[in-house]
The first five atom37 places (N, CA, C, CB, O) and aatype in JSON, in Angstrom:
{
  "aatype": [20, 20, 20, 20, 20, 20, 20, 20, 20, 20, 20, 20, 20, 20, 20, 20, 20, 20, 20, 20, 20, 20, 20, 20, 20, 20, 20, 20, 20, 20, 20, 20, 20, 20, 20, 20, 20, 20, 20, 20, 20, 20, 20, 20, 20, 20, 20, 20, 20, 20, 20, 20, 20, 20, 20, 20, 20, 20, 20, 20, 20, 20, 20, 20, 20, 20, 20, 20, 20, 20, 20, 20, 20, 20, 20, 20, 20, 20, 20, 20, 20, 20, 20, 20, 20, 20, 20, 20, 20, 20, 20, 20, 20, 20, 20, 20, 20, 20, 20, 20, 20, 20, 20],
  "atom_mask": [
    [1, 1, 1, 1, 1],
    [1, 1, 1, 1, 1],
    [1, 1, 1, 1, 1],
    [1, 1, 1, 1, 1],
    [1, 1, 1, 1, 1],
    [1, 1, 1, 1, 1],
    [1, 1, 1, 1, 1],
    [1, 1, 1, 1, 1],
    [1, 1, 1, 1, 1],
    [1, 1, 1, 1, 1],
    [1, 1, 1, 1, 1],
    [1, 1, 1, 1, 1],
    [1, 1, 1, 1, 1],
    [1, 1, 1, 1, 1],
    [1, 1, 1, 1, 1],
    [1, 1, 1, 1, 1],
    [1, 1, 1, 1, 1],
    [1, 1, 1, 1, 1],
    [1, 1, 1, 1, 1],
    [1, 1, 1, 1, 1],
    [1, 1, 1, 1, 1],
    [1, 1, 1, 1, 1],
    [1, 1, 1, 1, 1],
    [1, 1, 1, 1, 1],
    [1, 1, 1, 1, 1],
    [1, 1, 1, 1, 1],
    [1, 1, 1, 1, 1],
    [1, 1, 1, 1, 1],
    [1, 1, 1, 1, 1],
    [1, 1, 1, 1, 1],
    [1, 1, 1, 1, 1],
    [1, 1, 1, 1, 1],
    [1, 1, 1, 1, 1],
    [1, 1, 1, 1, 1],
    [1, 1, 1, 1, 1],
    [1, 1, 1, 1, 1],
    [1, 1, 1, 1, 1],
    [1, 1, 1, 1, 1],
    [1, 1, 1, 1, 1],
    [1, 1, 1, 1, 1],
    [1, 1, 1, 1, 1],
    [1, 1, 1, 1, 1],
    [1, 1, 1, 1, 1],
    [1, 1, 1, 1, 1],
    [1, 1, 1, 1, 1],
    [1, 1, 1, 1, 1],
    [1, 1, 1, 1, 1],
    [1, 1, 1, 1, 1],
    [1, 1, 1, 1, 1],
    [1, 1, 1, 1, 1],
    [1, 1, 1, 1, 1],
    [1, 1, 1, 1, 1],
    [1, 1, 1, 1, 1],
    [1, 1, 1, 1, 1],
    [1, 1, 1, 1, 1],
    [1, 1, 1, 1, 1],
    [1, 1, 1, 1, 1],
    [1, 1, 1, 1, 1],
    [1, 1, 1, 1, 1],
    [1, 1, 1, 1, 1],
    [1, 1, 1, 1, 1],
    [1, 1, 1, 1, 1],
    [1, 1, 1, 1, 1],
    [1, 1, 1, 1, 1],
    [1, 1, 1, 1, 1],
    [1, 1, 1, 1, 1],
    [1, 1, 1, 1, 1],
    [1, 1, 1, 1, 1],
    [1, 1, 1, 1, 1],
    [1, 1, 1, 1, 1],
    [1, 1, 1, 1, 1],
    [1, 1, 1, 1, 1],
    [1, 1, 1, 1, 1],
    [1, 1, 1, 1, 1],
    [1, 1, 1, 1, 1],
    [1, 1, 1, 1, 1],
    [1, 1, 1, 1, 1],
    [1, 1, 1, 1, 1],
    [1, 1, 1, 1, 1],
    [1, 1, 1, 1, 1],
    [1, 1, 1, 1, 1],
    [1, 1, 1, 1, 1],
    [1, 1, 1, 1, 1],
    [1, 1, 1, 1, 1],
    [1, 1, 1, 1, 1],
    [1, 1, 1, 1, 1],
    [1, 1, 1, 1, 1],
    [1, 1, 1, 1, 1],
    [1, 1, 1, 1, 1],
    [1, 1, 1, 1, 1],
    [1, 1, 1, 1, 1],
    [1, 1, 1, 1, 1],
    [1, 1, 1, 1, 1],
    [1, 1, 1, 1, 1],
    [1, 1, 1, 1, 1],
    [1, 1, 1, 1, 1],
    [1, 1, 1, 1, 1],
    [1, 1, 1, 1, 1],
    [1, 1, 1, 1, 1],
    [1, 1, 1, 1, 1],
    [1, 1, 1, 1, 1],
    [1, 1, 1, 1, 1],
    [1, 1, 1, 1, 1]
  ],
  "atom_positions": [
    [[-14.44, 27.44, 12.41], [-15.42, 26.38, 12.34], [-14.75, 25.06, 12.68], [-16.08, 26.33, 10.95], [-13.56, 24.87, 12.43]],
    [[-15.52, 24.16, 13.23], [-15.03, 22.83, 13.55], [-15.72, 21.81, 12.65], [-15.26, 22.49, 15.04], [-16.87, 21.99, 12.24]],
    [[-15.0, 20.76, 12.34], [-15.53, 19.69, 11.5], [-15.24, 18.34, 12.14], [-14.93, 19.76, 10.07], [-14.25, 18.18, 12.84]],
    [[-16.11, 17.4, 11.88], [-15.91, 16.03, 12.34], [-15.72, 15.15, 11.11], [-17.11, 15.53, 13.22], [-16.42, 15.31, 10.11]],
    [[-14.78, 14.24, 11.19], [-14.54, 13.32, 10.08], [-15.72, 12.36, 9.95], [-13.22, 12.53, 10.3], [-16.18, 11.79, 10.93]],
    [[-16.21, 12.2, 8.72], [-17.31, 11.28, 8.46], [-16.85, 9.85, 8.73], [-17.84, 11.43, 7.01], [-15.71, 9.5, 8.45]],
    [[-17.74, 9.03, 9.27], [-17.35, 7.63, 9.46], [-17.23, 6.93, 8.1], [-18.38, 6.89, 10.36], [-18.18, 6.87, 7.33]],
    [[-16.06, 6.42, 7.83], [-15.77, 5.74, 6.57], [-15.12, 4.4, 6.9], [-14.84, 6.61, 5.65], [-14.21, 4.33, 7.72]],
    [[-15.6, 3.35, 6.27], [-14.98, 2.04, 6.45], [-13.91, 1.88, 5.38], [-16.05, 0.88, 6.36], [-14.17, 2.09, 4.19]],
    [[-12.7, 1.53, 5.8], [-11.58, 1.35, 4.88], [-11.05, -0.07, 5.0], [-10.46, 2.39, 5.15], [-11.35, -0.78, 5.96]],
    [[-10.26, -0.47, 4.03], [-9.51, -1.71, 4.11], [-8.05, -1.34, 4.31], [-9.7, -2.6, 2.82], [-7.58, -0.35, 3.74]],
    [[-7.33, -2.12, 5.12], [-5.92, -1.83, 5.37], [-5.19, -3.1, 5.75], [-5.77, -0.77, 6.49], [-5.79, -4.09, 6.17]],
    [[-3.88, -3.06, 5.58], [-3.01, -4.16, 5.96], [-1.72, -3.56, 6.49], [-2.73, -5.13, 4.75], [-1.26, -2.53, 5.98]],
    [[-1.13, -4.17, 7.5], [0.1, -3.63, 8.07], [1.31, -4.29, 7.43], [0.13, -3.82, 9.61], [1.37, -5.52, 7.33]],
    [[2.28, -3.49, 7.0], [3.53, -3.94, 6.4], [4.49, -4.3, 7.53], [4.15, -2.84, 5.46], [4.85, -3.45, 8.34]],
    [[4.9, -5.58, 7.57], [5.81, -6.01, 8.64], [7.2, -6.37, 8.13], [5.22, -7.19, 9.37], [8.05, -6.83, 8.9]],
    [[7.44, -6.16, 6.85], [8.73, -6.46, 6.26], [8.84, -7.87, 5.73], [9.8, -6.23, 7.26], [9.76, -8.19, 4.98]],
    [[7.91, -8.74, 6.13], [7.93, -10.14, 5.69], [6.66, -10.56, 4.98], [8.16, -11.04, 6.88], [6.5, -11.74, 4.66]],
    [[5.76, -9.64, 4.72], [4.47, -10.0, 4.12], [4.25, -9.31, 2.77], [3.33, -9.65, 5.06], [3.15, -8.85, 2.47]],
    [[5.31, -9.26, 1.95], [5.21, -8.58, 0.65], [4.15, -9.22, -0.23], [6.56, -8.61, -0.05], [3.39, -8.51, -0.89]],
    [[4.09, -10.54, -0.26], [3.09, -11.22, -1.09], [1.68, -10.82, -0.66], [3.26, -12.76, -1.01], [0.82, -10.54, -1.5]],
    [[1.43, -10.79, 0.64], [0.12, -10.4, 1.16], [-0.2, -8.94, 0.82], [0.08, -10.61, 2.7], [-1.34, -8.63, 0.44]],
    [[0.79, -8.06, 0.94], [0.6, -6.64, 0.59], [0.23, -6.51, -0.88], [1.88, -5.82, 0.9], [-0.71, -5.79, -1.23]],
    [[0.97, -7.19, -1.74], [0.73, -7.06, -3.18], [-0.59, -7.7, -3.61], [1.87, -7.68, -3.96], [-1.24, -7.21, -4.52]],
    [[-0.99, -8.79, -2.96], [-2.32, -9.36, -3.24], [-3.4, -8.36, -2.86], [-2.52, -10.7, -2.47], [-4.39, -8.21, -3.57]],
    [[-3.22, -7.68, -1.74], [-4.15, -6.65, -1.29], [-4.22, -5.51, -2.31], [-3.74, -6.1, 0.1], [-5.3, -5.07, -2.69]],
    [[-3.06, -5.04, -2.76], [-3.01, -3.91, -3.68], [-3.45, -4.25, -5.09], [-1.62, -3.35, -3.72], [-4.03, -3.41, -5.77]],
    [[-3.19, -5.47, -5.54], [-3.45, -5.82, -6.93], [-4.58, -6.82, -7.11], [-2.2, -6.36, -7.55], [-4.81, -7.3, -8.22]],
    [[-5.26, -7.15, -6.04], [-6.38, -8.08, -6.15], [-5.95, -9.49, -6.55], [-7.37, -7.56, -7.14], [-6.72, -10.21, -7.18]],
    [[-4.73, -9.88, -6.17], [-4.26, -11.23, -6.46], [-3.52, -11.37, -7.78], [-5.4, -12.15, -6.45], [-3.03, -12.46, -8.07]],
    [[-3.41, -10.32, -8.59], [-2.72, -10.39, -9.87], [-1.23, -10.15, -9.66], [-3.31, -9.37, -10.88], [-0.78, -9.0, -9.69]],
    [[-0.46, -11.22, -9.45], [0.95, -11.08, -9.11], [1.86, -11.65, -10.19], [1.23, -11.77, -7.8], [2.93, -12.18, -9.86]],
    [[1.49, -11.55, -11.43], [2.3, -12.12, -12.5], [3.6, -11.33, -12.67], [1.52, -12.14, -13.81], [4.68, -11.92, -12.69]],
    [[3.52, -10.03, -12.8], [4.71, -9.2, -13.02], [4.41, -7.78, -12.56], [5.15, -9.22, -14.51], [3.26, -7.4, -12.38]],
    [[5.47, -7.01, -12.39], [5.34, -5.64, -11.88], [6.03, -4.67, -12.82], [5.93, -5.53, -10.46], [7.16, -4.92, -13.24]],
    [[5.37, -3.58, -13.14], [5.95, -2.58, -14.04], [7.23, -2.0, -13.45], [4.94, -1.45, -14.32], [7.31, -1.75, -12.24]],
    [[8.23, -1.79, -14.3], [9.49, -1.19, -13.86], [9.36, 0.32, -13.71], [10.61, -1.53, -14.84], [10.26, 0.97, -13.18]],
    [[8.26, 0.87, -14.19], [8.01, 2.31, -14.11], [6.56, 2.5, -13.72], [8.35, 3.03, -15.46], [5.72, 1.64, -13.98]],
    [[6.26, 3.65, -13.1], [4.86, 3.92, -12.76], [4.06, 4.32, -13.99], [4.78, 5.02, -11.7], [2.83, 4.35, -13.94]],
    [[4.74, 4.63, -15.09], [4.05, 5.02, -16.32], [3.29, 3.82, -16.88], [5.05, 5.58, -17.37], [3.86, 2.75, -17.07]],
    [[2.02, 4.0, -17.14], [1.2, 2.91, -17.67], [1.68, 2.46, -19.04], [-0.26, 3.35, -17.76], [1.41, 1.33, -19.44]],
    [[2.39, 3.32, -19.75], [2.85, 2.98, -21.1], [4.08, 2.08, -21.11], [3.15, 4.24, -21.86], [4.44, 1.54, -22.15]],
    [[4.73, 1.91, -19.96], [5.95, 1.1, -19.94], [5.63, -0.35, -20.28], [6.63, 1.18, -18.56], [4.61, -0.9, -19.86]],
    [[6.52, -0.96, -21.03], [6.35, -2.36, -21.41], [7.4, -3.25, -20.74], [6.43, -2.51, -22.93], [7.52, -4.42, -21.08]],
    [[8.15, -2.69, -19.8], [9.16, -3.46, -19.08], [8.6, -3.87, -17.72], [10.47, -2.65, -18.93], [8.01, -3.06, -17.01]],
    [[8.81, -5.13, -17.37], [8.27, -5.66, -16.12], [9.34, -6.41, -15.35], [7.08, -6.58, -16.4], [10.27, -6.97, -15.93]],
    [[9.2, -6.43, -14.02], [10.0, -7.29, -13.16], [9.22, -8.56, -12.91], [10.38, -6.58, -11.83], [7.99, -8.53, -12.84]],
    [[9.9, -9.67, -12.77], [9.29, -10.89, -12.27], [9.28, -10.8, -10.75], [10.05, -12.18, -12.78], [9.93, -9.92, -10.18]],
    [[8.56, -11.71, -10.08], [8.39, -11.62, -8.63], [9.71, -11.58, -7.89], [7.57, -12.79, -8.14], [9.89, -10.73, -7.02]],
    [[10.65, -12.47, -8.2], [11.92, -12.51, -7.47], [12.71, -11.22, -7.64], [12.76, -13.7, -7.92], [13.37, -10.77, -6.7]],
    [[12.65, -10.63, -8.83], [13.32, -9.34, -9.05], [12.66, -8.25, -8.2], [13.27, -8.95, -10.56], [13.33, -7.42, -7.59]],
    [[11.32, -8.27, -8.18], [10.57, -7.27, -7.43], [10.88, -7.37, -5.93], [9.06, -7.44, -7.68], [11.06, -6.35, -5.27]],
    [[10.93, -8.6, -5.4], [11.27, -8.8, -3.99], [12.64, -8.2, -3.66], [11.26, -10.29, -3.64], [12.81, -7.54, -2.64]],
    [[13.6, -8.42, -4.55], [14.95, -7.89, -4.34], [14.94, -6.36, -4.33], [15.9, -8.41, -5.43], [15.6, -5.74, -3.5]],
    [[14.2, -5.76, -5.24], [14.1, -4.29, -5.31], [13.5, -3.75, -4.02], [13.25, -3.85, -6.53], [13.98, -2.75, -3.48]],
    [[12.45, -4.39, -3.52], [11.81, -3.94, -2.27], [12.78, -4.07, -1.11], [10.52, -4.75, -1.98], [12.85, -3.18, -0.26]],
    [[13.54, -5.16, -1.05], [14.53, -5.33, 0.01], [15.59, -4.23, -0.05], [15.21, -6.71, -0.1], [16.02, -3.73, 0.99]],
    [[16.01, -3.85, -1.25], [17.06, -2.84, -1.42], [16.56, -1.42, -1.22], [17.67, -2.97, -2.79], [17.22, -0.61, -0.57]],
    [[15.39, -1.11, -1.77], [14.92, 0.28, -1.82], [13.7, 0.57, -0.95], [14.6, 0.65, -3.22], [13.31, 1.72, -0.78]],
    [[13.1, -0.48, -0.4], [11.91, -0.3, 0.41], [10.64, -0.44, -0.4], [11.94, 1.06, 1.07], [10.67, -0.45, -1.63]],
    [[9.53, -0.56, 0.3], [8.23, -0.71, -0.34], [7.73, 0.67, -0.77], [7.2, -1.39, 0.62], [7.57, 1.56, 0.06]],
    [[7.5, 0.83, -2.05], [7.03, 2.1, -2.62], [5.56, 1.97, -3.0], [7.89, 2.52, -3.86], [5.15, 0.99, -3.61]],
    [[4.79, 2.97, -2.63], [3.36, 2.99, -2.92], [3.07, 4.19, -3.81], [2.51, 3.05, -1.6], [3.43, 5.32, -3.47]],
    [[2.43, 3.94, -4.94], [2.03, 5.03, -5.82], [0.71, 5.59, -5.29], [1.89, 4.55, -7.32], [-0.3, 4.89, -5.28]],
    [[0.73, 6.85, -4.84], [-0.46, 7.49, -4.27], [-0.97, 8.56, -5.23], [-0.15, 8.1, -2.89], [-0.35, 8.82, -6.26]],
    [[-2.08, 9.17, -4.88], [-2.59, 10.28, -5.69], [-1.65, 11.47, -5.68], [-3.97, 10.71, -5.19], [-1.66, 12.29, -6.6]],
    [[-0.82, 11.57, -4.64], [0.14, 12.68, -4.51], [1.52, 12.32, -5.05], [0.26, 13.09, -3.05], [2.42, 13.16, -4.99]],
    [[1.7, 11.12, -5.56], [3.0, 10.67, -6.05], [3.47, 9.45, -5.28], [4.03, 11.8, -5.94], [2.72, 8.87, -4.5]],
    [[4.72, 9.07, -5.5], [5.26, 7.88, -4.86], [5.63, 8.15, -3.41], [6.47, 7.36, -5.63], [6.26, 9.17, -3.11]],
    [[5.25, 7.23, -2.52], [5.6, 7.34, -1.1], [6.21, 6.03, -0.65], [4.35, 7.7, -0.23], [5.83, 4.96, -1.13]],
    [[7.15, 6.1, 0.28], [7.78, 4.9, 0.83], [7.01, 4.47, 2.07], [9.28, 5.16, 1.18], [6.69, 5.29, 2.94]],
    [[6.71, 3.18, 2.15], [6.07, 2.61, 3.34], [7.16, 1.99, 4.2], [4.97, 1.56, 2.97], [7.89, 1.11, 3.73]],
    [[7.28, 2.43, 5.44], [8.24, 1.85, 6.37], [7.62, 0.63, 7.04], [8.68, 2.89, 7.43], [6.4, 0.5, 7.11]],
    [[8.47, -0.26, 7.53], [7.98, -1.42, 8.27], [7.17, -0.91, 9.46], [9.16, -2.34, 8.75], [7.62, -0.04, 10.2]],
    [[5.98, -1.46, 9.63], [5.05, -1.02, 10.68], [3.94, -0.15, 10.15], [5.81, -0.29, 11.75], [2.88, -0.05, 10.77]],
    [[4.16, 0.49, 9.0], [3.11, 1.33, 8.4], [1.95, 0.46, 7.94], [3.67, 2.14, 7.22], [2.12, -0.71, 7.61]],
    [[0.76, 1.05, 7.93], [-0.41, 0.41, 7.36], [-0.54, 0.88, 5.92], [-1.7, 0.73, 8.18], [-0.26, 2.04, 5.61]],
    [[-0.96, -0.02, 5.05], [-1.28, 0.34, 3.68], [-2.8, 0.4, 3.62], [-0.67, -0.7, 2.62], [-3.48, -0.6, 3.86]],
    [[-3.31, 1.58, 3.32], [-4.75, 1.82, 3.34], [-5.28, 1.91, 1.92], [-5.08, 3.12, 4.12], [-4.67, 2.53, 1.04]],
    [[-6.43, 1.28, 1.7], [-7.15, 1.45, 0.44], [-8.21, 2.51, 0.69], [-7.8, 0.1, -0.06], [-9.12, 2.31, 1.49]],
    [[-8.09, 3.63, -0.01], [-9.0, 4.75, 0.19], [-10.36, 4.53, -0.44], [-8.39, 6.0, -0.36], [-10.6, 3.52, -1.1]],
    [[-11.25, 5.48, -0.23], [-12.63, 5.36, -0.69], [-12.76, 5.32, -2.2], [-13.45, 6.5, -0.15], [-13.78, 4.85, -2.72]],
    [[-11.76, 5.81, -2.92], [-11.8, 5.78, -4.38], [-10.88, 4.7, -4.96], [-11.4, 7.13, -4.94], [-10.58, 4.72, -6.16]],
    [[-10.44, 3.75, -4.13], [-9.6, 2.66, -4.6], [-8.12, 2.98, -4.63], [-10.03, 2.26, -5.95], [-7.32, 2.16, -5.07]],
    [[-7.74, 4.16, -4.17], [-6.34, 4.55, -4.13], [-5.66, 3.94, -2.91], [-6.19, 6.09, -4.12], [-6.34, 3.58, -1.95]],
    [[-4.34, 3.83, -2.94], [-3.59, 3.27, -1.82], [-2.61, 4.3, -1.3], [-2.85, 1.99, -2.24], [-2.09, 5.12, -2.05]],
    [[-2.37, 4.24, 0.01], [-1.35, 5.11, 0.6], [-0.91, 4.54, 1.93], [-1.89, 6.54, 0.77], [-1.68, 3.86, 2.61]],
    [[0.35, 4.81, 2.32], [0.84, 4.34, 3.62], [0.4, 5.29, 4.73], [2.37, 4.22, 3.61], [0.18, 6.48, 4.51]],
    [[0.26, 4.74, 5.93], [-0.13, 5.52, 7.1], [0.69, 5.04, 8.29], [-1.67, 5.39, 7.38], [0.77, 3.84, 8.54]],
    [[1.29, 5.96, 9.03], [2.08, 5.62, 10.21], [1.19, 4.96, 11.25], [2.78, 6.89, 10.79], [0.02, 5.34, 11.39]],
    [[1.73, 3.97, 11.99], [0.9, 3.22, 12.95], [0.24, 4.09, 14.02], [1.73, 2.19, 13.62], [-0.91, 3.83, 14.38]],
    [[0.93, 5.1, 14.52], [0.32, 5.93, 15.57], [-0.87, 6.72, 15.04], [1.36, 6.9, 16.16], [-1.88, 6.86, 15.73]],
    [[-0.77, 7.23, 13.82], [-1.88, 7.96, 13.2], [-3.03, 6.99, 12.91], [-1.42, 8.66, 11.88], [-4.19, 7.3, 13.15]],
    [[-2.69, 5.81, 12.38], [-3.71, 4.81, 12.07], [-4.51, 4.45, 13.32], [-3.06, 3.54, 11.47], [-5.74, 4.41, 13.28]],
    [[-3.81, 4.2, 14.42], [-4.48, 3.78, 15.65], [-5.33, 4.9, 16.27], [-3.46, 3.31, 16.66], [-6.31, 4.61, 16.96]],
    [[-4.97, 6.16, 16.04], [-5.78, 7.28, 16.52], [-7.0, 7.51, 15.64], [-4.94, 8.55, 16.58], [-8.01, 8.05, 16.1]],
    [[-6.91, 7.1, 14.37], [-7.94, 7.42, 13.39], [-8.93, 6.29, 13.16], [-7.3, 7.79, 12.1], [-10.11, 6.54, 12.9]],
    [[-8.46, 5.04, 13.25], [-9.29, 3.9, 12.88], [-9.41, 2.9, 14.03], [-8.71, 3.2, 11.65], [-8.55, 2.82, 14.9]],
    [[-10.51, 2.15, 14.01], [-10.67, 1.04, 14.94], [-11.11, -0.17, 14.13], [-11.7, 1.37, 16.07], [-11.84, -0.04, 13.15]],
    [[-10.66, -1.35, 14.55], [-10.96, -2.57, 13.83], [-12.43, -2.92, 13.99], [-10.07, -3.73, 14.32], [-12.98, -2.85, 15.09]],
    [[-13.07, -3.3, 12.89], [-14.47, -3.72, 12.91], [-14.55, -5.22, 13.08], [-15.2, -3.27, 11.63], [-13.69, -5.95, 12.59]],
    [[-15.58, -5.68, 13.75], [-15.82, -7.12, 13.79], [-16.52, -7.48, 12.49], [-16.68, -7.55, 15.05], [-17.44, -6.79, 12.05]],
    [[-16.09, -8.55, 11.89], [-16.6, -8.9, 10.55], [-17.83, -9.68, 10.6], [-15.6, -9.64, 9.78], [-18.37, -10.04, 9.55]]
  ]
}
């Protein structure tokens, strides 16, 4: 059997290595006070922005997805899925799958 992907409008932003603030505003809705040191919601330890920037520079941009943690490489798009989840997508796949809408 063959299937066609349903037309779905998504939000996305491209990671260029210099737009961490823009990426995090996109992912957190502008709440950039502090970042959890662990993905566990119960953790009470946080990084401040400058610490978080340093960690991203050293280890790369990590995205918590429904399937676990994934690394976003420079050039990848960060996509907000239909259920509010985030995940990285390689540029070639993104360009084959999505087209920009006029707003």
